[in-house]
PAZAPA-4460 file (N, C-alpha, C; in steps of 0.05 Angstrom, whole numbers, plus 32768, in hexadecimal, padded with zeros to 4 digits):
% residues 119
    n_x    n_y    n_z   ca_x   ca_y   ca_z    c_x    c_y    c_z   seq   type   mol
   8205   814E   7EF0   81F5   8146   7F01   81F9   8145   7F16     1      M     A
   81ED   814B   7F2E   81F2   814E   7F56   81ED   812B   7F5E     2      D     A
   81DE   8127   7F58   81D1   810F   7F62   81C8   80FF   7F4B     3      K     A
   81CC   80DF   7F4B   81CA   80D6   7F37   81A0   80C6   7F3F     4      L     A
   819C   80C7   7F54   8189   80B7   7F65   8178   80CE   7F71     5      I     A
   8159   80D7   7F56   8152   80F6   7F5F   8143   80E5   7F72     6      A     A
   8136   80D3   7F7D   811F   80CE   7F8B   8114   80B3   7F9B     7      W     A
   8112   80A9   7FA9   810A   808C   7FAF   80F9   8092   7FC7     8      V     A
   80DF   8081   7FC3   80CC   8074   7FD2   80CE   8062   7FDE     9      E     A
   80C9   8054   7FF8   80CD   8042   8000   80B0   803E   8004    10      I     A
   80A9   8019   7FFE   8081   801C   7FFF   807C   8014   801C    11      P     A
   8064   801B   802A   8064   800E   8047   8043   8003   8041    12      T     A
   803F   7FF1   8058   8020   7FE1   805E   8015   7FF8   8073    13      A     A
   8025   7FFC   8084   8021   800B   80A0   802E   8025   809D    14      D     A
   8022   803C   808E   8030   8052   808B   803C   8059   80AC    15      F     A
   802A   8060   80BE   8033   806D   80D4   8048   8062   80E2    16      E     A
   804E   8045   80E1   8060   8030   80EA   8076   803F   80E0    17      R     A
   8072   803B   80C8   808B   8042   80C0   809B   8059   80BD    18      A     A
   808B   806A   80B7   8092   8089   80C4   80A1   8086   80DD    19      V     A
   8095   8076   80EF   80A0   8076   8109   80C3   806B   8109    20      K     A
   80BC   8056   80FD   80D3   8043   80F6   80F6   8052   80EC    21      F     A
   80E6   8064   80D7   8104   807B   80C4   8103   8087   80DB    22      Y     A
   80EF   8093   80E5   80F7   80B5   80F4   810E   80A8   810C    23      N     A
   810E   8091   811C   8115   807E   812E   812E   807C   812C    24      S     A
   8134   806C   8114   814B   805E   8101   815A   8072   80FD    25      V     A
   8156   807E   80F1   8171   809D   80E2   8166   80B8   80EA    26      F     A
   8162   80BD   8104   815D   80D1   8118   815C   80E4   8102    27      K     A
   8144   80EB   80FC   8139   80F6   80EC   811B   80F6   80E8    28      M     A
   8113   810C   80E4   80F2   8114   80E1   80F0   8119   80C4    29      E     A
   80D9   8107   80C6   80C6   8102   80A0   80B0   8113   80A1    30      L     A
   80BB   8127   808A   809A   8139   8082   8083   812D   8078    31      T     A
   806D   8122   8089   8057   8119   807C   804A   812F   806E    32      V     A
   803C   8126   804B   802C   8132   803F   8014   8133   803C    33      I     A
   8002   8147   8039   7FEB   8138   8033   7FE2   8134   8012    34      D     A
   7FE4   812C   800B   7FDA   811D   7FE9   7FCF   811A   7FE3    35      C     A
   7FB6   8122   7FF8   7F92   812F   7FEE   7F80   8117   7FE7    36      G     A
   7F86   80F4   7FF1   7F80   80E6   7FE2   7F82   80D5   8007    37      D     A
   7F71   80C6   800C   7F76   80B5   8024   7F85   809C   8020    38      S     A
   7F82   8092   8005   7F8B   8081   7FFB   7FBD   8073   7FF6    39      D     A
   7FB9   8092   7FF5   7FDC   80A1   7FF8   7FE5   80AE   8008    40      E     A
   8003   80A3   8015   8005   80B1   8025   801F   80BE   802B    41      K     A
   8037   80CD   8029   804B   80D4   802C   8058   80D4   803E    42      M     A
   8071   80D0   804B   8087   80DC   8055   80A3   80E8   804B    43      A     A
   80A7   80FD   8045   80B8   8106   8037   80D7   8103   804D    44      C     A
   80E6   80FD   8049   810C   80F5   8052   810E   811D   8050    45      F     A
   811A   811B   806A   8121   813A   806C   8133   8147   8052    46      P     A
   8149   8135   804A   8158   812F   802A   8147   813D   8018    47      T     A
   8139   8133   8011   812B   8138   8001   8132   812D   7FDF    48      D     A
   813E   8111   7FEB   813B   80FF   7FE2   812D   80E7   7FD8    49      E     A
   8115   80E2   7FE9   8104   80D5   7FE4   80F2   80D4   7FFA    50      G     A
   80E0   80B6   8005   80C8   80C0   8014   80C1   809B   8021    51      A     A
   80B9   80A6   802F   80A5   8091   8041   8084   8089   802A    52      V     A
   8075   8074   801F   8062   8074   8014   8049   805B   8013    53      V     A
   8039   806C   8017   8023   8050   801E   800A   8061   8000    54      H     A
   8002   8047   7FE9   7FF8   804E   7FD1   7FF1   8034   7FD3    55      S     A
   7FDF   8032   7FC2   7FD0   8016   7FB5   7FE9   8015   7FA1    56      P     A
   7FFC   8021   7F9A   800C   800A   7F86   8020   800C   7F8F    57      Y     A
   8029   8012   7FA9   804D   800F   7FB5   8044   8001   7FD5    58      A     A
   8053   7FE0   7FC3   804A   7FCB   7FD8   8061   7FC4   7FDC    59      K     A
   806A   7FC3   8004   8083   7FBA   8007   808A   7FA5   7FFD    60      P     A
   80A5   7F9D   7FFE   80BD   7F84   7FED   80D1   7F82   7FF7    61      S     A
   80D4   7F69   7FFD   80F4   7F68   800F   8103   7F61   7FEF    62      E     A
   80F9   7F5A   7FDB   80FD   7F52   7FB6   80FB   7F69   7FB0    63      N     A
   80FC   7F86   7FBF   80FE   7FA6   7FA9   8115   7FAF   7FA7    64      G     A
   8116   7FC0   7F92   8132   7FC9   7FA1   8139   7FD7   7FBC    65      A     A
   8151   7FD9   7FC1   816D   7FD8   7FE3   8167   7FFC   7FDC    66      I     A
   8161   800A   7FE8   8171   8021   7FF5   8180   8025   800A    67      V     A
   8197   802E   8008   81AC   802B   8016   81AE   804E   802B    68      S     A
   81B1   804D   8044   81B3   8064   804E   81C6   806D   805B    69      F     A
   81E4   8085   8063   81F0   807F   8073   81E4   8089   808C    70      T     A
   81EA   807F   80A3   81DE   8079   80B4   81F2   808F   80C8    71      V     A
   81DC   80A0   80D8   81E0   80B4   80ED   81EE   80BA   80FC    72      P     A
   81F9   8093   810D   821A   8097   8114   821D   8087   811A    73      D     A
   8215   806C   811A   822A   8055   811B   821F   803B   8102    74      S     A
   8224   8031   80F0   821D   8014   80F6   820A   8009   8112    75      I     A
   821B   7FFE   811C   8210   7FF5   812B   81F4   7FFE   813C    76      E     A
   81FC   801A   8142   81E3   8025   8158   81C9   802A   8142    77      A     A
   81CB   802A   8129   81B2   802D   811B   81AA   800E   8117    78      T     A
   81B1   7FFA   8111   81AB   7FE2   8116   81A3   7FD7   8129    79      I     A
   81A9   7FE9   8149   8198   7FDE   815C   8179   7FEC   8163    80      S     A
   8181   8008   8155   8164   8012   8148   814E   8004   8133    81      R     A
   8159   7FF9   811E   814E   7FE2   8107   8140   7FD7   811A    82      V     A
   8144   7FB5   812F   8145   7FB0   8136   8133   7FB4   8154    83      E     A
   8138   7FC8   8159   811D   7FDB   8172   8109   7FE1   8162    84      Q     A
   8107   7FD7   8146   80F3   7FE4   813C   80E5   7FD3   812C    85      G     A
   80EF   7FB9   8130   80DC   7FA0   8123   80EB   7FA1   8105    86      N     A
   8100   7FA9   8100   8115   7F9F   80ED   8124   7F84   80E1    87      G     A
   8135   7F7F   80D0   813C   7F70   80DE   8162   7F68   80CA    88      K     A
   8176   7F64   80E1   818A   7F65   80C8   818B   7F49   80C1    89      V     A
   8199   7F51   809C   8197   7F30   808D   81B6   7F31   808F    90      I     A
   81C2   7F50   808D   81E0   7F4B   8084   81E6   7F63   80A0    91      I     A
   81FD   7F54   80B2   8203   7F6B   80BD   8223   7F7D   80B9    92      P     A
   8222   7F82   80C7   823C   7F9D   80BA   824E   7F8A   80B4    93      K     A
   8254   7F9D   809D   826F   7F8E   808D   8280   7F99   807F    94      T     A
   829C   7F92   8084   82B0   7FB2   8079   82AF   7FAB   8054    95      K     A
   82A4   7FC1   804E   82A4   7FC1   802D   82C4   7FBA   8025    96      I     A
   82C6   7FAD   800C   82EA   7FA8   800A   82F0   7FB6   7FFF    97      E     A
   82E0   7FCD   7FEA   82F5   7FD9   7FD9   82FE   7FF2   7FF3    98      A     A
   8314   7FFB   7FE5   832F   800D   8004   831E   802C   8004    99      E     A
   831D   802A   8020   8306   8043   8027   82E8   8044   801D   100      N     A
   82DB   802D   8023   82C4   8034   8020   82B1   8028   8034   101      K     A
   82BC   802D   8045   829F   8021   8065   82A3   800D   806D   102      G     A
   8280   8005   8077   8278   7FF4   8082   825E   7FF5   8076   103      Y     A
   824A   7FDC   806D   8233   7FDF   806B   821E   7FC9   8077   104      F     A
   8214   7FC9   807F   81FB   7FB8   8089   81E2   7FB3   8074   105      A     A
   81D9   7FA1   8070   81B8   7F9E   8065   81A4   7F9C   807C   106      L     A
   818E   7FA4   8078   817C   7F98   808D   815F   7F98   8079   107      C     A
   8140   7F8E   808F   812F   7F96   8088   8123   7FB3   809A   108      T     A
   810E   7FBF   8086   810A   7FDC   8096   80E8   7FCB   80A8   109      D     A
   80D6   7FD3   80BC   80C1   7FC2   80BF   80AD   7FB9   80B8   110      C     A
   80A9   7FC5   80A5   809C   7FBF   807B   80A3   7FA6   806B   111      E     A
   80C0   7F9C   807D   80C8   7F86   806A   80DB   7F90   8055   112      G     A
   80DF   7FAB   804C   80EB   7FB3   8036   8108   7FB7   8039   113      N     A
   8116   7FA1   8030   813A   7FAA   802E   8142   7FBA   802D   114      K     A
   814E   7FCC   8045   815E   7FE1   8043   8180   7FE1   8048   115      I     A
   8196   7FF0   803E   81AE   7FEA   8042   81B5   8009   8056   116      G     A
   81D1   7FFE   8063   81E0   8010   8078   81ED   8013   806A   117      L     A
   8202   8031   8073   820D   8036   805F   8227   8043   8082   118      Y     A
   823B   8042   8083   8250   804A   8095   8271   8054   8082   119      E     A
***
């Protein structure tokens, strides 16, 4: 087994806003996939580990699963982009107490989903 998590889907209410948020926060370009149905949209992460999705069955929630992302530069810089994109910080940069495990933060994205940041 190469990795435990095969795929993650992050639900959106406003698909275009969410794609812009994730592109900006993590300094990447999601690939928008044509699902052939106007009710379903998908924008895949460049690492092929998941996507931002819009569909009748996917509803954003702060009480759902938490996806944690490795930050592209620093947690401080990433948190700044989260806030600029109308996300919110729930837990600021915090040292993980286990030896050599780095730092984490917990935020909400522009859709209200909780996401973790890891450095």
